[in-house]
PDBQT receptor file of N, H, CA, C and O in Angstrom, charges set to zero:
ATOM      1  N   MET A   1     -42.168  20.655 -84.809  1.00  0.00    +0.000 N 
ATOM      2  CA  MET A   1     -42.333  22.262 -84.795  1.00  0.00    +0.000 C 
ATOM      3  C   MET A   1     -41.376  22.471 -85.730  1.00  0.00    +0.000 C 
ATOM      4  O   MET A   1     -40.335  21.815 -85.759  1.00  0.00    +0.000 OA
ATOM      5  N   ALA A   2     -41.684  23.457 -86.608  1.00  0.00    +0.000 N 
ATOM      6  H   ALA A   2     -42.530  23.990 -86.585  1.00  0.00    +0.000 HD
ATOM      7  CA  ALA A   2     -40.802  24.006 -87.702  1.00  0.00    +0.000 C 
ATOM      8  C   ALA A   2     -40.006  25.185 -87.101  1.00  0.00    +0.000 C 
ATOM      9  O   ALA A   2     -40.601  25.914 -86.307  1.00  0.00    +0.000 OA
ATOM     10  N   THR A   3     -38.799  25.424 -87.383  1.00  0.00    +0.000 N 
ATOM     11  H   THR A   3     -38.315  24.832 -88.028  1.00  0.00    +0.000 HD
ATOM     12  CA  THR A   3     -38.052  26.521 -86.886  1.00  0.00    +0.000 C 
ATOM     13  C   THR A   3     -38.652  27.961 -87.568  1.00  0.00    +0.000 C 
ATOM     14  O   THR A   3     -38.955  28.036 -88.759  1.00  0.00    +0.000 OA
ATOM     15  N   PRO A   4     -38.760  28.979 -86.701  1.00  0.00    +0.000 N 
ATOM     16  CA  PRO A   4     -39.246  30.077 -87.745  1.00  0.00    +0.000 C 
ATOM     17  C   PRO A   4     -38.001  30.745 -88.582  1.00  0.00    +0.000 C 
ATOM     18  O   PRO A   4     -36.839  30.657 -88.187  1.00  0.00    +0.000 OA
ATOM     19  N   ASP A   5     -38.319  31.302 -89.571  1.00  0.00    +0.000 N 
ATOM     20  H   ASP A   5     -39.264  31.374 -89.892  1.00  0.00    +0.000 HD
ATOM     21  CA  ASP A   5     -37.354  31.898 -90.354  1.00  0.00    +0.000 C 
ATOM     22  C   ASP A   5     -37.232  33.225 -89.997  1.00  0.00    +0.000 C 
ATOM     23  O   ASP A   5     -38.245  33.884 -89.760  1.00  0.00    +0.000 OA
ATOM     24  N   LEU A   6     -36.086  33.725 -89.926  1.00  0.00    +0.000 N 
ATOM     25  H   LEU A   6     -35.263  33.190 -90.119  1.00  0.00    +0.000 HD
ATOM     26  CA  LEU A   6     -35.617  35.084 -89.503  1.00  0.00    +0.000 C 
ATOM     27  C   LEU A   6     -36.285  36.379 -90.334  1.00  0.00    +0.000 C 
ATOM     28  O   LEU A   6     -36.804  37.375 -89.830  1.00  0.00    +0.000 OA
ATOM     29  N   ARG A   7     -36.131  36.090 -91.653  1.00  0.00    +0.000 N 
ATOM     30  H   ARG A   7     -35.710  35.281 -92.062  1.00  0.00    +0.000 HD
ATOM     31  CA  ARG A   7     -36.891  36.945 -92.443  1.00  0.00    +0.000 C 
ATOM     32  C   ARG A   7     -38.266  37.455 -92.183  1.00  0.00    +0.000 C 
ATOM     33  O   ARG A   7     -38.610  38.637 -92.184  1.00  0.00    +0.000 OA
ATOM     34  N   ASP A   8     -39.105  36.264 -91.930  1.00  0.00    +0.000 N 
ATOM     35  H   ASP A   8     -38.825  35.304 -91.930  1.00  0.00    +0.000 HD
ATOM     36  CA  ASP A   8     -40.353  36.297 -91.590  1.00  0.00    +0.000 C 
ATOM     37  C   ASP A   8     -40.484  37.231 -90.166  1.00  0.00    +0.000 C 
ATOM     38  O   ASP A   8     -41.307  38.142 -90.076  1.00  0.00    +0.000 OA
ATOM     39  N   GLU A   9     -39.762  36.947 -89.322  1.00  0.00    +0.000 N 
ATOM     40  H   GLU A   9     -39.094  36.207 -89.394  1.00  0.00    +0.000 HD
ATOM     41  CA  GLU A   9     -39.688  37.372 -88.145  1.00  0.00    +0.000 C 
ATOM     42  C   GLU A   9     -39.518  39.052 -87.997  1.00  0.00    +0.000 C 
ATOM     43  O   GLU A   9     -40.137  39.787 -87.228  1.00  0.00    +0.000 OA
ATOM     44  N   LEU A  10     -38.458  39.427 -89.005  1.00  0.00    +0.000 N 
ATOM     45  H   LEU A  10     -37.955  38.830 -89.630  1.00  0.00    +0.000 HD
ATOM     46  CA  LEU A  10     -38.166  40.828 -89.113  1.00  0.00    +0.000 C 
ATOM     47  C   LEU A  10     -39.259  41.503 -89.838  1.00  0.00    +0.000 C 
ATOM     48  O   LEU A  10     -39.461  42.699 -89.627  1.00  0.00    +0.000 OA
ATOM     49  N   LYS A  11     -40.014  40.809 -90.713  1.00  0.00    +0.000 N 
ATOM     50  H   LYS A  11     -39.850  39.837 -90.884  1.00  0.00    +0.000 HD
ATOM     51  CA  LYS A  11     -41.223  41.514 -91.387  1.00  0.00    +0.000 C 
ATOM     52  C   LYS A  11     -42.405  41.794 -90.435  1.00  0.00    +0.000 C 
ATOM     53  O   LYS A  11     -43.303  42.574 -90.751  1.00  0.00    +0.000 OA
ATOM     54  N   ALA A  12     -42.379  41.183 -89.343  1.00  0.00    +0.000 N 
ATOM     55  H   ALA A  12     -41.649  40.549 -89.086  1.00  0.00    +0.000 HD
ATOM     56  CA  ALA A  12     -43.576  41.365 -88.448  1.00  0.00    +0.000 C 
ATOM     57  C   ALA A  12     -43.814  42.593 -88.224  1.00  0.00    +0.000 C 
ATOM     58  O   ALA A  12     -42.895  43.400 -88.369  1.00  0.00    +0.000 OA
ATOM     59  N   PRO A  13     -45.077  43.016 -87.826  1.00  0.00    +0.000 N 
ATOM     60  CA  PRO A  13     -45.404  44.337 -87.321  1.00  0.00    +0.000 C 
ATOM     61  C   PRO A  13     -44.910  44.566 -85.959  1.00  0.00    +0.000 C 
ATOM     62  O   PRO A  13     -44.805  43.632 -85.164  1.00  0.00    +0.000 OA
ATOM     63  N   VAL A  14     -44.591  45.823 -85.651  1.00  0.00    +0.000 N 
ATOM     64  H   VAL A  14     -44.677  46.581 -86.297  1.00  0.00    +0.000 HD
ATOM     65  CA  VAL A  14     -44.238  46.237 -84.379  1.00  0.00    +0.000 C 
ATOM     66  C   VAL A  14     -45.423  46.107 -83.199  1.00  0.00    +0.000 C 
ATOM     67  O   VAL A  14     -46.515  46.635 -83.405  1.00  0.00    +0.000 OA
ATOM     68  N   GLU A  15     -45.217  45.538 -82.224  1.00  0.00    +0.000 N 
ATOM     69  H   GLU A  15     -44.330  45.109 -82.057  1.00  0.00    +0.000 HD
ATOM     70  CA  GLU A  15     -46.261  45.645 -81.225  1.00  0.00    +0.000 C 
ATOM     71  C   GLU A  15     -46.036  46.867 -80.241  1.00  0.00    +0.000 C 
ATOM     72  O   GLU A  15     -44.900  47.220 -79.923  1.00  0.00    +0.000 OA
ATOM     73  N   PRO A  16     -46.986  47.387 -79.854  1.00  0.00    +0.000 N 
ATOM     74  CA  PRO A  16     -46.859  48.764 -78.963  1.00  0.00    +0.000 C 
ATOM     75  C   PRO A  16     -46.535  47.971 -77.485  1.00  0.00    +0.000 C 
ATOM     76  O   PRO A  16     -46.760  46.827 -77.089  1.00  0.00    +0.000 OA
ATOM     77  N   LEU A  17     -45.959  49.041 -76.941  1.00  0.00    +0.000 N 
ATOM     78  H   LEU A  17     -45.776  49.971 -77.263  1.00  0.00    +0.000 HD
ATOM     79  CA  LEU A  17     -45.630  48.675 -75.491  1.00  0.00    +0.000 C 
ATOM     80  C   LEU A  17     -47.063  48.692 -74.513  1.00  0.00    +0.000 C 
ATOM     81  O   LEU A  17     -48.056  49.337 -74.850  1.00  0.00    +0.000 OA
ATOM     82  N   LEU A  18     -47.007  48.037 -73.505  1.00  0.00    +0.000 N 
ATOM     83  H   LEU A  18     -46.200  47.513 -73.232  1.00  0.00    +0.000 HD
ATOM     84  CA  LEU A  18     -48.147  47.911 -72.650  1.00  0.00    +0.000 C 
ATOM     85  C   LEU A  18     -47.843  49.118 -71.616  1.00  0.00    +0.000 C 
ATOM     86  O   LEU A  18     -46.709  49.550 -71.410  1.00  0.00    +0.000 OA
ATOM     87  N   PRO A  19     -48.892  49.548 -71.063  1.00  0.00    +0.000 N 
ATOM     88  CA  PRO A  19     -48.898  50.596 -70.171  1.00  0.00    +0.000 C 
ATOM     89  C   PRO A  19     -47.932  50.373 -68.950  1.00  0.00    +0.000 C 
ATOM     90  O   PRO A  19     -47.237  51.270 -68.473  1.00  0.00    +0.000 OA
ATOM     91  N   ILE A  20     -47.972  48.872 -68.430  1.00  0.00    +0.000 N 
ATOM     92  H   ILE A  20     -48.537  48.143 -68.817  1.00  0.00    +0.000 HD
ATOM     93  CA  ILE A  20     -47.001  48.682 -67.375  1.00  0.00    +0.000 C 
ATOM     94  C   ILE A  20     -45.501  48.716 -67.945  1.00  0.00    +0.000 C 
ATOM     95  O   ILE A  20     -44.490  49.007 -67.306  1.00  0.00    +0.000 OA
ATOM     96  N   GLU A  21     -45.590  48.359 -69.268  1.00  0.00    +0.000 N 
ATOM     97  H   GLU A  21     -46.412  48.123 -69.787  1.00  0.00    +0.000 HD
ATOM     98  CA  GLU A  21     -44.013  48.464 -69.608  1.00  0.00    +0.000 C 
ATOM     99  C   GLU A  21     -43.515  49.835 -69.859  1.00  0.00    +0.000 C 
ATOM    100  O   GLU A  21     -42.347  50.149 -69.631  1.00  0.00    +0.000 OA
ATOM    101  N   LYS A  22     -44.396  50.645 -70.324  1.00  0.00    +0.000 N 
ATOM    102  H   LYS A  22     -45.345  50.390 -70.509  1.00  0.00    +0.000 HD
ATOM    103  CA  LYS A  22     -43.833  52.306 -70.110  1.00  0.00    +0.000 C 
ATOM    104  C   LYS A  22     -43.580  52.481 -68.850  1.00  0.00    +0.000 C 
ATOM    105  O   LYS A  22     -42.472  52.954 -68.595  1.00  0.00    +0.000 OA
ATOM    106  N   LYS A  23     -44.532  52.154 -67.663  1.00  0.00    +0.000 N 
ATOM    107  H   LYS A  23     -45.432  51.770 -67.870  1.00  0.00    +0.000 HD
ATOM    108  CA  LYS A  23     -44.214  52.733 -66.592  1.00  0.00    +0.000 C 
ATOM    109  C   LYS A  23     -42.837  51.956 -65.922  1.00  0.00    +0.000 C 
ATOM    110  O   LYS A  23     -42.109  52.582 -65.151  1.00  0.00    +0.000 OA
ATOM    111  N   LEU A  24     -42.626  50.892 -66.197  1.00  0.00    +0.000 N 
ATOM    112  H   LEU A  24     -43.217  50.384 -66.823  1.00  0.00    +0.000 HD
ATOM    113  CA  LEU A  24     -41.289  50.158 -65.615  1.00  0.00    +0.000 C 
ATOM    114  C   LEU A  24     -40.140  50.820 -66.343  1.00  0.00    +0.000 C 
ATOM    115  O   LEU A  24     -39.120  51.018 -65.682  1.00  0.00    +0.000 OA
ATOM    116  N   ILE A  25     -40.163  51.207 -67.674  1.00  0.00    +0.000 N 
ATOM    117  H   ILE A  25     -40.991  51.047 -68.211  1.00  0.00    +0.000 HD
ATOM    118  CA  ILE A  25     -39.057  51.763 -68.283  1.00  0.00    +0.000 C 
ATOM    119  C   ILE A  25     -38.967  53.233 -67.714  1.00  0.00    +0.000 C 
ATOM    120  O   ILE A  25     -37.850  53.695 -67.481  1.00  0.00    +0.000 OA
ATOM    121  N   GLY A  26     -40.053  53.953 -67.493  1.00  0.00    +0.000 N 
ATOM    122  H   GLY A  26     -40.961  53.577 -67.682  1.00  0.00    +0.000 HD
ATOM    123  CA  GLY A  26     -39.860  55.394 -66.962  1.00  0.00    +0.000 C 
ATOM    124  C   GLY A  26     -39.382  55.300 -65.434  1.00  0.00    +0.000 C 
ATOM    125  O   GLY A  26     -38.767  56.287 -65.028  1.00  0.00    +0.000 OA
ATOM    126  N   TRP A  27     -39.574  54.286 -64.569  1.00  0.00    +0.000 N 
ATOM    127  H   TRP A  27     -40.073  53.485 -64.899  1.00  0.00    +0.000 HD
ATOM    128  CA  TRP A  27     -39.439  54.144 -63.323  1.00  0.00    +0.000 C 
ATOM    129  C   TRP A  27     -37.656  53.751 -63.233  1.00  0.00    +0.000 C 
ATOM    130  O   TRP A  27     -36.840  54.269 -62.471  1.00  0.00    +0.000 OA
ATOM    131  N   SER A  28     -37.413  52.708 -64.240  1.00  0.00    +0.000 N 
ATOM    132  H   SER A  28     -38.075  52.287 -64.859  1.00  0.00    +0.000 HD
ATOM    133  CA  SER A  28     -35.863  52.405 -64.117  1.00  0.00    +0.000 C 
ATOM    134  C   SER A  28     -34.975  53.552 -64.759  1.00  0.00    +0.000 C 
ATOM    135  O   SER A  28     -33.839  53.746 -64.326  1.00  0.00    +0.000 OA
ATOM    136  N   PHE A  29     -35.466  54.261 -65.728  1.00  0.00    +0.000 N 
ATOM    137  H   PHE A  29     -36.389  54.104 -66.079  1.00  0.00    +0.000 HD
ATOM    138  CA  PHE A  29     -34.650  55.455 -66.188  1.00  0.00    +0.000 C 
ATOM    139  C   PHE A  29     -34.604  56.631 -64.960  1.00  0.00    +0.000 C 
ATOM    140  O   PHE A  29     -33.555  57.239 -64.745  1.00  0.00    +0.000 OA
ATOM    141  N   GLY A  30     -35.711  56.869 -64.257  1.00  0.00    +0.000 N 
ATOM    142  H   GLY A  30     -36.562  56.375 -64.432  1.00  0.00    +0.000 HD
ATOM    143  CA  GLY A  30     -35.719  57.741 -63.338  1.00  0.00    +0.000 C 
ATOM    144  C   GLY A  30     -34.663  57.502 -62.204  1.00  0.00    +0.000 C 
ATOM    145  O   GLY A  30     -33.776  58.265 -61.822  1.00  0.00    +0.000 OA
ATOM    146  N   ILE A  31     -35.004  56.184 -61.743  1.00  0.00    +0.000 N 
ATOM    147  H   ILE A  31     -35.724  55.564 -62.053  1.00  0.00    +0.000 HD
ATOM    148  CA  ILE A  31     -34.220  55.753 -60.645  1.00  0.00    +0.000 C 
ATOM    149  C   ILE A  31     -32.648  55.764 -61.118  1.00  0.00    +0.000 C 
ATOM    150  O   ILE A  31     -31.809  55.999 -60.248  1.00  0.00    +0.000 OA
ATOM    151  N   GLY A  32     -32.281  55.554 -62.265  1.00  0.00    +0.000 N 
ATOM    152  H   GLY A  32     -32.962  55.362 -62.972  1.00  0.00    +0.000 HD
ATOM    153  CA  GLY A  32     -30.813  55.459 -62.705  1.00  0.00    +0.000 C 
ATOM    154  C   GLY A  32     -30.184  56.756 -62.783  1.00  0.00    +0.000 C 
ATOM    155  O   GLY A  32     -29.021  56.958 -62.433  1.00  0.00    +0.000 OA
ATOM    156  N   ILE A  33     -31.104  57.788 -63.327  1.00  0.00    +0.000 N 
ATOM    157  H   ILE A  33     -32.049  57.624 -63.611  1.00  0.00    +0.000 HD
ATOM    158  CA  ILE A  33     -30.658  59.171 -63.369  1.00  0.00    +0.000 C 
ATOM    159  C   ILE A  33     -30.393  59.632 -62.051  1.00  0.00    +0.000 C 
ATOM    160  O   ILE A  33     -29.376  60.295 -61.848  1.00  0.00    +0.000 OA
ATOM    161  N   ALA A  34     -31.365  59.299 -60.918  1.00  0.00    +0.000 N 
ATOM    162  H   ALA A  34     -32.191  58.761 -61.083  1.00  0.00    +0.000 HD
ATOM    163  CA  ALA A  34     -31.198  59.793 -59.563  1.00  0.00    +0.000 C 
ATOM    164  C   ALA A  34     -30.116  59.265 -58.937  1.00  0.00    +0.000 C 
ATOM    165  O   ALA A  34     -29.415  59.967 -58.208  1.00  0.00    +0.000 OA
ATOM    166  N   LEU A  35     -29.861  57.949 -59.157  1.00  0.00    +0.000 N 
ATOM    167  H   LEU A  35     -30.431  57.379 -59.750  1.00  0.00    +0.000 HD
ATOM    168  CA  LEU A  35     -28.751  57.411 -58.441  1.00  0.00    +0.000 C 
ATOM    169  C   LEU A  35     -27.344  58.016 -59.085  1.00  0.00    +0.000 C 
ATOM    170  O   LEU A  35     -26.365  58.073 -58.340  1.00  0.00    +0.000 OA
ATOM    171  N   LEU A  36     -27.238  58.444 -60.390  1.00  0.00    +0.000 N 
ATOM    172  H   LEU A  36     -28.033  58.397 -60.995  1.00  0.00    +0.000 HD
ATOM    173  CA  LEU A  36     -26.197  58.990 -61.003  1.00  0.00    +0.000 C 
ATOM    174  C   LEU A  36     -25.700  60.366 -60.419  1.00  0.00    +0.000 C 
ATOM    175  O   LEU A  36     -24.540  60.707 -60.187  1.00  0.00    +0.000 OA
ATOM    176  N   VAL A  37     -26.927  61.102 -60.233  1.00  0.00    +0.000 N 
ATOM    177  H   VAL A  37     -27.868  60.825 -60.421  1.00  0.00    +0.000 HD
ATOM    178  CA  VAL A  37     -26.668  62.478 -59.592  1.00  0.00    +0.000 C 
ATOM    179  C   VAL A  37     -26.285  62.343 -58.173  1.00  0.00    +0.000 C 
ATOM    180  O   VAL A  37     -25.422  63.089 -57.711  1.00  0.00    +0.000 OA
ATOM    181  N   LEU A  38     -26.912  61.370 -57.387  1.00  0.00    +0.000 N 
ATOM    182  H   LEU A  38     -27.613  60.764 -57.763  1.00  0.00    +0.000 HD
ATOM    183  CA  LEU A  38     -26.492  61.190 -56.131  1.00  0.00    +0.000 C 
ATOM    184  C   LEU A  38     -25.079  60.862 -55.800  1.00  0.00    +0.000 C 
ATOM    185  O   LEU A  38     -24.478  61.371 -54.854  1.00  0.00    +0.000 OA
ATOM    186  N   LEU A  39     -24.503  59.866 -56.737  1.00  0.00    +0.000 N 
ATOM    187  H   LEU A  39     -24.991  59.452 -57.506  1.00  0.00    +0.000 HD
ATOM    188  CA  LEU A  39     -23.215  59.429 -56.795  1.00  0.00    +0.000 C 
ATOM    189  C   LEU A  39     -22.159  60.726 -57.109  1.00  0.00    +0.000 C 
ATOM    190  O   LEU A  39     -21.081  60.918 -56.548  1.00  0.00    +0.000 OA
ATOM    191  N   VAL A  40     -22.709  61.461 -58.043  1.00  0.00    +0.000 N 
ATOM    192  H   VAL A  40     -23.585  61.304 -58.499  1.00  0.00    +0.000 HD
ATOM    193  CA  VAL A  40     -21.802  62.633 -58.488  1.00  0.00    +0.000 C 
ATOM    194  C   VAL A  40     -21.716  63.604 -57.160  1.00  0.00    +0.000 C 
ATOM    195  O   VAL A  40     -20.635  63.983 -56.710  1.00  0.00    +0.000 OA
ATOM    196  N   LEU A  41     -22.819  63.912 -56.666  1.00  0.00    +0.000 N 
ATOM    197  H   LEU A  41     -23.697  63.604 -57.032  1.00  0.00    +0.000 HD
ATOM    198  CA  LEU A  41     -22.873  64.754 -55.440  1.00  0.00    +0.000 C 
ATOM    199  C   LEU A  41     -21.980  64.076 -54.204  1.00  0.00    +0.000 C 
ATOM    200  O   LEU A  41     -21.143  64.678 -53.532  1.00  0.00    +0.000 OA
ATOM    201  N   LEU A  42     -22.316  62.847 -54.087  1.00  0.00    +0.000 N 
ATOM    202  H   LEU A  42     -22.995  62.358 -54.633  1.00  0.00    +0.000 HD
ATOM    203  CA  LEU A  42     -21.386  62.130 -52.984  1.00  0.00    +0.000 C 
ATOM    204  C   LEU A  42     -19.896  62.262 -53.279  1.00  0.00    +0.000 C 
ATOM    205  O   LEU A  42     -19.061  62.460 -52.398  1.00  0.00    +0.000 OA
ATOM    206  N   ASN A  43     -19.611  62.137 -54.607  1.00  0.00    +0.000 N 
ATOM    207  H   ASN A  43     -20.290  61.977 -55.323  1.00  0.00    +0.000 HD
ATOM    208  CA  ASN A  43     -18.310  62.149 -55.005  1.00  0.00    +0.000 C 
ATOM    209  C   ASN A  43     -17.590  63.751 -54.643  1.00  0.00    +0.000 C 
ATOM    210  O   ASN A  43     -16.460  63.904 -54.180  1.00  0.00    +0.000 OA
ATOM    211  N   ARG A  44     -18.526  64.817 -54.975  1.00  0.00    +0.000 N 
ATOM    212  H   ARG A  44     -19.444  64.693 -55.351  1.00  0.00    +0.000 HD
ATOM    213  CA  ARG A  44     -17.924  65.937 -54.748  1.00  0.00    +0.000 C 
ATOM    214  C   ARG A  44     -17.828  66.318 -53.220  1.00  0.00    +0.000 C 
ATOM    215  O   ARG A  44     -16.973  67.146 -52.906  1.00  0.00    +0.000 OA
ATOM    216  N   ILE A  45     -18.624  65.789 -52.266  1.00  0.00    +0.000 N 
ATOM    217  H   ILE A  45     -19.319  65.117 -52.521  1.00  0.00    +0.000 HD
ATOM    218  CA  ILE A  45     -18.730  65.971 -51.027  1.00  0.00    +0.000 C 
ATOM    219  C   ILE A  45     -17.551  65.240 -50.277  1.00  0.00    +0.000 C 
ATOM    220  O   ILE A  45     -16.846  65.835 -49.461  1.00  0.00    +0.000 OA
ATOM    221  N   ILE A  46     -17.384  63.916 -50.605  1.00  0.00    +0.000 N 
ATOM    222  H   ILE A  46     -17.956  63.433 -51.267  1.00  0.00    +0.000 HD
ATOM    223  CA  ILE A  46     -16.407  63.211 -50.169  1.00  0.00    +0.000 C 
ATOM    224  C   ILE A  46     -15.521  62.561 -51.150  1.00  0.00    +0.000 C 
ATOM    225  O   ILE A  46     -15.649  61.359 -51.380  1.00  0.00    +0.000 OA
ATOM    226  N   PRO A  47     -14.539  63.353 -51.805  1.00  0.00    +0.000 N 
ATOM    227  CA  PRO A  47     -13.643  62.854 -52.868  1.00  0.00    +0.000 C 
ATOM    228  C   PRO A  47     -12.890  61.591 -52.662  1.00  0.00    +0.000 C 
ATOM    229  O   PRO A  47     -12.357  61.512 -51.555  1.00  0.00    +0.000 OA
ATOM    230  N   LEU A  48     -12.737  60.690 -53.379  1.00  0.00    +0.000 N 
ATOM    231  H   LEU A  48     -13.170  60.754 -54.278  1.00  0.00    +0.000 HD
ATOM    232  CA  LEU A  48     -11.882  59.524 -53.076  1.00  0.00    +0.000 C 
ATOM    233  C   LEU A  48     -10.342  59.904 -53.709  1.00  0.00    +0.000 C 
ATOM    234  O   LEU A  48     -10.064  60.204 -54.870  1.00  0.00    +0.000 OA
ATOM    235  N   THR A  49      -9.626  59.806 -52.767  1.00  0.00    +0.000 N 
ATOM    236  H   THR A  49      -9.852  59.561 -51.824  1.00  0.00    +0.000 HD
ATOM    237  CA  THR A  49      -8.235  60.287 -53.254  1.00  0.00    +0.000 C 
ATOM    238  C   THR A  49      -7.242  59.094 -52.983  1.00  0.00    +0.000 C 
ATOM    239  O   THR A  49      -6.052  59.203 -53.278  1.00  0.00    +0.000 OA
TER     240      THR A  49
C-alpha cells in the first residue's frame, strides 16, 4: 500500500460535519461553560485561602 502524499491530503475537499458531531460539539461546549461558571460561583462562595 502506497503512503499518501501530504500535498494531496491538503487539497482534499472539506467534509461537512454530521448532525451527531454538531450535537456532540454543542453539548461539550455547553457542559464546559456550565462547569466553568459553577467553579467561579463556588470559588466566590467558598474562597480558597
